[in-house]
N, C-alpha and C positions, 0 to 999 in steps of 0.2 A: 511423516506430518498425520498426525490425528484427528480425525474429522470432528472431534468434540475441540479439539484445540480451536478450531476456524467457528466452529460457533458463538463461540466467548466474543468474536469481532462482531459489531452491530453489520457491516456490510454482507456477512455472511449468516446473520443468525435466522434470517427468512428463507434460507436456501432448503431444499429437499434434501434429505439424507443420501440420494444418489449422486444429486451435483456436488454435495461435498464430498463424495466418497472422489469425485473426479476433478476438485479444485485439491482436494490433498494429496491426490497421484503424484499433482503437479508443483505442489508449493512445499517450499524448504524453508528451515528453519535456521537464524544465523543471529550471532551476538556481537555488540558494538559495543568499545569501552565507551565509557564517559569522556569526553570534551572530543571527541571523534565527529567529524563533519561528514554524514550520512551521504546526504545529496547535495552539488553544488549546482548552484544557478547557472542557467546559461550551458549545461550540461544536455546531453540526451538520454531523453527516458526510458530506461533498460529494464527498469522493473518495476511494479506494484509491491508496496510496503505497509505491512499493517503491526503495530506495536503490539505486541502480547504482552509484555512486561517493560515498565520502565520510563522515560519522559524525554522531551526532545523538545528543542526550539527553532523556529522557523522565522527566517530574516529573509530581509528582500532590500537590495543594496544597502548590506549592512546595519538595517531598521531590525530590529526586535517586531515581525507583525503577528503572532501567536504563537501560543503553546500548545504540545501534544501527549498523549497520556496514553494509559491501557485502552484499545479497541478503536484508535484511530488511524487512518490509513492515509497515505500519503506517495506521491510520485505517480499517480494514476492517468494525471491529464495528457500528459506526452505520450502513453500507453496507446492511445486511441486514434492519435492524429501525428503522430511522431515530430511533434514540436519540443521545442527545447524547456527544460527546465524554466521555471517562473521564482524559484526562490532555494535558498540553504536550508537544509536540515543538520542540528548539529545536537549528538546528543548529551544531556544535560546530566543522565545519569545511565547507568549500565544498560542497554535496551536489548529484547531479547523480540526479534523479529521473525515475521512470517512473509518472506520473500514468494512473488511470482516473477518469471521473467517476460520479456516482452511476446516471445512465442507461445508462451503458455495461455498469456492472456487469449490470446488472438485464437487462440484452439477452446479456449471457455464458451468463445461465440457459436460455436456446435456443441461440445458439449457436455456444457452447463450453461442455457441462455439466460437463466433466469439471474445466475450470478452474473453475466455480461451486462444483461439489462441494467442492473444494481448500480456496476462501475460504472455503465453511462450516465445515469440519471446523478449520482456522486459528481460526474465530469462537467455536467450541464451546471448542478445547482452553483458549483464553486465558480464558475466561469460569468457565472451574472453581477 
């Protein structure tokens, strides 16, 4: 993963070059075809995902609640407190995602504290 790819995601845009290198070392790229469920409501959070390219729909209890696009991040809430996923995310186009696993996000607390703080802030904002 290239740190320049990460810089395109607003969550990482303010991170220092050194922190981006740490994140890039852990991050993986993955492709999800249109129509595939990326995250299932009620499942455990095992990864934080950022959309590098494509679109997705967020639904809760079968009702559409949001659209996601390039730069959007999801799956972050359960990463910090081990809670269950609160919504389902389905690809509405081919998605190219940046993925950080549970263990890697926890490592950011030490290796890239600014990025970890941004994730904590995002979780806090979305839980209000």
